[in-house]
C-alpha positions in Angstrom: -5.3 -23.7 -22.5 -2.0 -23.2 -24.1 0.8 -22.0 -21.7 1.4 -19.1 -24.0 -2.1 -17.7 -23.5 -1.6 -16.2 -20.0 1.9 -15.0 -21.0 0.4 -13.3 -24.1 -2.3 -11.8 -21.9 0.3 -10.5 -19.5 2.3 -8.9 -22.3 -0.9 -7.3 -23.7 -1.8 -6.0 -20.3 1.7 -4.4 -20.0 1.3 -2.7 -23.4 -2.2 -1.4 -22.5 -0.9 -0.1 -19.2 2.0 1.7 -20.8 -0.4 3.2 -23.5 -2.8 4.5 -20.8 0.0 5.9 -18.8 1.5 7.7 -21.7 -1.7 9.4 -22.7 -2.6 10.3 -19.1 0.9 11.5 -18.2 1.0 13.6 -21.4 -2.4 15.2 -20.7 -1.9 16.1 -17.0 1.8 16.6 -16.3 1.5 20.4 -15.9 -1.1 20.2 -13.1 0.1 17.1 -11.2 1.5 17.7 -7.7 5.3 18.0 -7.5 7.5 15.0 -6.8 10.7 13.2 -7.8 11.3 13.1 -11.5 10.1 9.8 -13.1 11.9 7.9 -15.8 10.0 7.1 -19.1 7.4 4.3 -18.8 8.6 2.9 -15.5 8.0 6.1 -13.5 9.4 6.4 -10.0 10.4 2.7 -9.5 13.9 3.7 -8.5 12.6 6.2 -5.9 10.6 3.6 -3.9 11.8 1.2 -1.3 10.0 -1.7 0.3 11.7 -1.0 3.6 11.0 2.1 5.7 9.4 4.0 2.8 8.4 6.7 5.3 12.0 7.9 5.4 12.3 9.0 1.7 8.6 10.1 1.9 9.7 12.5 4.7 12.5 13.9 2.5 10.0 14.4 -0.4 7.7 16.3 2.0 10.6 18.7 2.9 11.6 19.1 -0.7 8.3 19.3 -2.5 5.7 20.5 0.0 2.4 19.4 1.4 1.5 17.1 -1.5 3.9 14.8 -3.4 3.0 12.7 -6.5 4.9 9.7 -7.9 3.8 7.0 -10.2 4.8 3.4 -11.1 3.7 2.4 -14.6 1.0 5.0 -14.3 -0.3 4.0 -10.9 -0.3 7.2 -9.0 1.0 7.5 -5.5 0.1 10.6 -3.5 1.5 11.6 -0.2 -0.3 14.1 2.0 2.3 15.7 4.3 0.4 18.2 6.4 -2.7 17.9 8.6 -4.5 20.4 6.4 -4.0 18.4 3.3 -4.9 15.1 5.0 -8.1 16.5 6.6 -9.1 18.5 3.5 -9.0 15.4 1.3 -9.4 12.3 3.4 -11.9 13.8 5.8 -13.8 16.5 4.1 -13.8 14.8 0.7 -14.1 11.3 2.2 -16.9 10.3 -0.2 -14.3 10.0 -3.0 -11.2 9.3 -1.0 -12.4 6.3 1.1 -11.9 3.4 -1.3 -9.2 0.8 -0.9 -6.9 -0.5 -3.6 -8.0 -3.7 -5.2 -5.3 -6.2 -4.5 -5.6 -9.5 -6.3 -3.1 -11.3 -4.1 -4.3 -10.2 -0.7 -7.9 -9.9 -1.5 -8.9 -12.5 -4.0 -6.2 -15.1 -3.9 -5.5 -15.0 -0.1 -9.1 -14.5 0.9 -8.7 -11.2 2.8 -11.0 -9.1 0.7 -13.8 -9.1 3.3 -11.6 -7.9 6.1 -12.4 -4.3 7.1 -8.9 -3.1 6.1 -9.3 -4.5 2.6 -13.0 -4.0 1.9 -13.8 -1.7 -1.0 -15.7 1.5 -0.1 -19.4 0.9 -0.4 -22.4 -0.6 1.4 -20.4 -3.6 2.8 -17.7 -1.3 4.3 -20.4 1.0 5.8 -22.2 -1.9 7.4 -19.0 -3.3 8.9 -17.8 0.0 10.3 -21.3 0.6 11.8 -20.9 -2.8 13.6 -17.5 -1.8 14.9 -18.5 1.5 16.2 -21.3 -0.1 18.1 -18.7 -2.3 19.8 -16.0 0.3 20.4 -17.9 3.6 20.8 -16.5 5.9 23.5 -19.6 5.3 25.8 -19.0 1.5 25.7 -15.3 1.5 26.6 -15.9 1.6 30.4 -17.6 -1.7 30.2 -14.3 -3.2 29.1 -12.3 -1.8 32.0 -12.5 -4.9 34.2 -11.2 -7.0 31.3 -8.4 -4.6 30.5 -7.3 -4.6 34.2 -7.4 -8.4 34.4 -5.4 -8.9 31.2 -2.9 -6.2 32.2 -2.2 -8.1 35.5 -1.8 -11.4 33.5 0.6 -9.6 31.2 2.7 -8.2 34.1 2.9 -11.6 35.7 4.3 -13.1 32.6 6.6 -10.2 32.0 8.1 -10.5 35.5 8.7 -14.3 35.0 10.2 -14.2 31.5 10.9 -10.6 30.3 13.0 -11.7 27.4 9.7 -13.0 25.8 8.0 -9.6 25.9 6.9 -9.9 22.2 5.1 -13.2 22.9 3.5 -11.8 26.0 2.3 -8.6 24.2 0.8 -10.7 21.4 -0.9 -13.0 23.8 -2.3 -10.0 25.8 -3.8 -8.5 22.6 -5.2 -11.8 21.5 -6.6 -12.8 24.8 -8.3 -9.5 25.4 -9.9 -9.4 22.0 -11.0 -13.1 22.3 -12.8 -12.2 25.5 -14.3 -8.9 24.2 -15.4 -10.1 20.8 -16.1 -13.8 21.2 -16.5 -14.3 25.0 -13.8 -17.0 24.8 -11.5 -17.7 27.7 -8.1 -18.7 26.3 -6.1 -21.4 27.9 -3.0 -20.3 30.0 -0.7 -22.1 27.6 -0.8 -23.2 23.9 -4.3 -22.0 23.3 -5.6 -22.9 19.8 -7.2 -19.6 18.9 -4.3 -17.5 20.1 -1.9 -19.7 18.2 -4.1 -19.4 15.1 -4.4 -15.6 15.4 -0.6 -15.2 15.8 0.1 -17.4 12.8 -2.4 -15.5 10.6 -1.4 -12.0 11.7 2.2 -13.0 10.8 1.0 -14.2 7.4 -0.7 -10.9 6.8 2.0 -8.6 8.1 5.2 -10.4 7.1 4.2 -12.5 4.1 1.3 -11.0 2.2 2.4 -7.4 3.1 6.1 -8.1 2.3 7.5 -5.7 -0.2 4.8 -3.1 0.6 1.9 -5.5 0.0 2.0 -5.1 -3.8 2.7 -8.3 -5.8 3.3 -8.6 -9.6 -0.2 -10.1 -9.9 -1.7 -6.9 -8.5 -0.1 -4.9 -11.3 -0.8 -7.5 -14.0 -3.9 -9.5 -12.9 -3.6 -11.9 -15.8 -0.7 -13.5 -14.0 -3.3 -15.2 -11.8 -4.1 -17.5 -14.7 -0.6 -18.8 -15.1 -0.5 -22.6 -14.8 0.9 -23.8 -11.4 3.9 -25.2 -13.1 4.9 -22.1 -14.9 8.0 -20.1 -13.9 7.0 -17.2 -11.6 3.7 -18.9 -10.5 5.0 -19.9 -7.1 2.9 -17.1 -5.5 -0.2 -19.2 -6.4 0.8 -22.1 -4.1 1.5 -19.7 -1.3 -1.9 -18.1 -1.8 -3.7 -21.4 -1.6 -2.0 -22.2 1.7 -2.6 -18.8 3.2 -6.2 -18.6 2.1 -7.0 -21.9 3.8 -5.4 -20.6 7.0 -7.2 -17.2 6.8 -10.6 -18.9 6.3 -10.0 -21.0 9.4 -9.0 -17.8 11.2 -12.4 -16.3 10.4 -14.6 -19.4 10.8 -13.4 -21.2 14.0 -13.8 -18.5 16.6 -17.2 -17.5 15.1 -18.3 -21.1 15.2 -17.4 -21.2 18.9 -19.5 -18.2 19.8 -22.5 -19.3 17.6 -22.4 -22.7 19.3 -22.1 -21.2 22.8 -25.1 -18.9 22.1 -27.2 -21.8 20.8 -26.4 -23.9 23.9 -27.1 -21.1 26.3 -23.6 -21.5 27.8 -21.8 -18.4 26.8 -20.2 -15.3 28.3 -21.4 -11.9 27.3 -19.4 -10.5 24.3 -19.8 -8.4 21.3 -20.8 -11.3 19.1 -23.1 -12.9 21.6 -25.1 -9.7 22.1 -25.7 -9.3 18.3 -26.3 -13.0 17.6 -29.0 -13.0 20.3 -31.0 -10.5 18.3 -33.1 -12.7 16.0 -34.7 -9.7 14.2 -31.3 -8.8 12.8 -29.9 -12.2 11.9 -30.1 -12.2 8.2 -27.4 -14.1 6.2 -25.9 -10.7 5.2 -25.7 -9.5 8.8 -24.2 -12.8 10.0 -21.6 -12.6 7.2 -20.7 -9.0 8.1 -20.5 -9.8 11.8 -18.2 -12.7 11.2 -15.7 -10.7 9.1 -15.9 -7.6 11.3 -15.2 -9.7 14.4 -12.2 -11.2 12.8 -11.0 -7.8 11.7 -11.1 -6.6 15.3 -9.2 -9.6 16.4 -6.5 -9.3 13.7 -6.0 -5.5 14.1 -5.4 -5.5 17.8 -2.3 -7.6 17.8 -0.2 -5.5 15.4 -1.3 -2.1 16.9 -0.6 -3.2 20.5 2.7 -4.9 19.7 4.0 -1.8 17.8 3.0 0.7 20.6 4.5 -1.4 23.4 7.7 -2.1 21.5 8.2 1.7 21.1 7.4 2.4 24.7 10.0 -0.2 25.9 12.6 1.2 23.4 11.9 4.8 24.6 12.2 3.8 28.3 15.5 2.0 28.0 16.9 5.0 26.1 15.4 7.7 28.4 15.7 6.5 32.0 15.0 10.0 33.3 11.6 9.8 31.7 10.9 6.5 33.3 12.0 7.8 36.7 9.8 10.9 36.4 6.7 8.8 35.4 7.4 6.4 38.3 7.6 9.3 40.8 4.3 10.6 39.5 2.6 7.3 40.1 4.3 7.0 43.5 2.8 10.3 44.5 -0.7 9.8 43.1 -1.3 6.0 43.4 1.1 5.0 46.2 2.9 1.7 46.6 0.0 -0.5 47.7 -2.0 -0.8 44.5 -1.7 -0.6 40.7 -3.0 2.4 38.7 -6.6 2.3 37.6 -8.6 4.3 35.0 -9.9 6.5 37.8 -6.3 7.7 38.3 -5.9 8.8 34.7 -7.0 12.4 35.1 -4.4 12.8 37.9 -1.4 11.4 35.9 -0.6 14.1 33.3 3.0 13.1 32.8 2.0 9.5 32.0 -0.5 10.9 29.5 2.4 12.9 28.0 4.5 9.7 27.8 1.6 8.0 25.9 1.3 10.9 23.5 5.1 11.1 22.9 5.2 7.3 22.4 2.7 7.5 19.5 4.3 10.6 18.1 7.9 9.3 18.3 7.0 5.8 17.3 4.4 6.4 14.6 3.0 2.8 14.6 1.7 3.0 11.0 3.9 5.8 9.5 2.2 6.1 6.1 -1.3 4.9 7.1 -3.1 2.3 5.0 -3.6 3.7 1.6 -6.9 5.2 0.4 -7.9 5.0 -3.3 -9.3 8.0 -5.1 -12.5 7.1 -6.8 -12.6 10.1 -9.3 -10.4 12.8 -10.6 -10.0 15.7 -8.1 -8.5 19.2 -8.1 -6.8 20.5 -4.9 -5.2 23.9 -4.7 -4.8 23.9 -8.5 -3.2 20.5 -8.6 -4.8 17.5 -10.5 -5.0 14.3 -8.5 -5.8 11.5 -10.9 -8.6 9.0 -10.4 -7.3 5.6 -9.1 -4.4 7.2 -7.2 -3.3 5.6 -3.9 -3.3 8.3 -1.3 -1.1 8.0 1.8 -1.5 10.2 4.9 2.2 10.8 5.7 1.8 10.5 9.4 5.6 10.1 9.8 6.3 13.5 8.2 3.4 15.2 10.1 4.7 13.9 13.5 8.3 14.9 12.6 7.4 18.5 11.6 10.1 20.5 13.4 7.9 23.6 13.4 5.5 21.8 15.7 7.7 19.3 17.4 11.2 20.9 18.0 13.9 18.2 18.0 11.5 15.6 16.6 13.9 12.6 16.8 14.2 13.0 20.6 11.7 11.5 23.1 10.4 14.5 25.0 7.0 14.0 26.8 7.3 17.5 28.3 6.4 19.0 24.9 2.8 17.9 25.6 2.7 19.7 29.0 3.6 23.1 27.7 1.0 25.9 27.7 -0.2 26.4 24.1 -3.3 27.8 22.5 -6.2 25.4 21.7 -5.4 25.3 18.0 -1.8 24.3 18.6 -2.8 21.8 21.2 -5.1 20.1 18.7 -2.5 20.3 16.0 0.0 18.5 18.3 -2.2 15.7 19.5 -1.0 12.5 17.8 -4.4 10.9 18.2 -5.5 13.0 15.3 -3.2 11.1 13.0 -2.0 7.7 14.3 -5.4 6.1 13.9 -5.8 7.2 10.3 -8.2 9.6 8.6 -11.7 10.1 7.4 -14.1 7.2 6.9 -11.2 4.7 7.1 -10.1 5.9 10.6 -9.6 3.0 13.0 -13.0 2.4 14.6 -11.3 0.6 17.5 -9.2 3.6 18.5 -11.0 4.2 21.8 -10.3 0.6 23.0 -6.7 0.6 21.8 -6.0 3.9 23.6 -7.5 2.6 26.9 -5.6 -0.7 26.5 -2.2 0.9 25.8 -2.6 3.5 28.7 -3.4 0.7 31.2 -0.4 -1.4 30.0 2.0 1.5 30.2 0.7 2.5 33.7 1.1 -1.0 35.0 4.6 -1.4 33.5 5.8 1.9 34.9 4.4 1.1 38.3 5.9 -2.3 38.7 9.0 -2.6 36.5 12.5 -1.2 36.2 13.2 -1.0 32.5 16.8 -0.5 31.5 19.5 -1.7 29.1 20.9 -5.1 29.8 24.5 -5.9 30.6 26.7 -8.7 29.4 28.5 -11.1 31.7 31.3 -8.5 32.2 28.9 -5.8 33.3 29.1 -3.9 30.0 25.9 -2.2 28.8 24.4 -3.8 25.7 23.3 -1.1 23.3 20.0 -2.1 21.6 20.2 -2.9 17.9 17.0 -1.8 16.2 15.7 -2.7 12.8 12.3 -2.0 11.2 11.7 -4.5 8.4 7.9 -4.5 8.2 6.7 -2.3 5.3 3.5 -1.2 7.0 3.8 -1.4 10.8 6.8 0.2 12.3 7.6 -2.4 15.0 11.0 -3.6 15.9 12.0 -6.8 14.1 11.8 -9.8 16.5 14.9 -11.2 14.8 17.0 -8.5 16.4 18.1 -10.5 19.4 20.2 -7.7 20.9 17.1 -5.6 21.4 15.4 -8.4 23.3 18.5 -8.9 25.4 18.6 -5.2 26.2 15.4 -5.6 28.2 15.9 -9.2 29.4 16.1 -8.4 33.1 13.2 -6.7 34.7 13.7 -6.6 38.5 10.8 -6.3 40.8 10.5 -2.5 41.3 7.5 -1.7 43.5 5.6 -3.3 46.3 2.5 -2.9 44.0 3.7 -6.1 42.3 2.5 -8.0 45.3 -1.1 -7.2 44.2 -0.5 -9.4 41.2 
């Protein structure tokens, strides 16, 4: 093939895209939702940012209202800025709003297309989510409580020994818990192969593939995938080959372990072992779905847990009065001789409020993962074009000053105020932080229990405060959010780690560890 062929194909693709955009834009401008004014052909390229896009999106929400529309080369981007709009479209009209964008780089070239987060809406996605709900339904969660307690205690031991490595400890906690729950695998205390593999692959997904918002030039111009490897601009292909091999290993190796364990009869009960033991269901299709669903559970747990715990720590060092109040509540209800358990949860309302405020204030995934509209739609007289990427603007919803006064402040007490049932439901961050509709996180119940137990254990045993330098001066944390999807503190910000680098033993309960 001549080197000029793919280049010509790319140019032709660009011209076709511009032609389609021009016709569509001309036909529907009057009824599109409001938004920043686009420039000819390129659209709203200048309005977008790969870093903290939720900040300009919040400004658009205040300026243009509950639905905002932008486009880049005709690719529509829709932001739903109120609970009503998000629920009306992503929940009630889920049959047309539940697709995922087709990403050539992440899906095809890097091998992620069968992960639950990337699977197109259809029979496969329905089968996968059915499997996940079976594993993480509300009635099943109590069976995981002993594992959660065991891993929380391990986490606290490691945190007391080396608090400056809280990121590594949190990642290990999430990986170890999911390995046990999903695969029945007991990780080694140090340098475990599967945990190391998980951390490497999650880093590839979150910080490499998803860099720049997760959209690569080849996603806009698919013909670029046919560029020869030596061509200028084809460097992404070499990266994709390397990442795909690692992702396939990430999927296959833990599953091979549990399959081998079940066949030998030497296995620990787990999600996979339970389903693999059912010969009546074990078709090639079911085994394929199970393998990819298990991997998706494994991958998703690390980012979600790390994000939530990072914000909890940041909130505690910035609000010592909140920490002291939560510690006093645990002192009163639990005492000093043991750690909090799930049976204590109904009697710890302030701790529950701290969890709620951590999710509201931190907003782990501020713009949700985008949905793709499968056909043209009309909402409140506004035309939303087929193929638009639709974002639930969780950040704007959880920063609505009418519902959460002084939204930038960390105030758990807001969730303890007496309000009517409708307002209470409107305020609950659980309705938003796990996504919407048929793409809502099916592992939400386990994540919530896990995060609650971690917070309870940390509050009961640790004094969390800003660090001091060698002269006794307080070190103010320097915080940076450089991930375009998950809002967790950049591990490269050393001053943030230093700010929590000394966790003195706080309560006698630590002796129980």
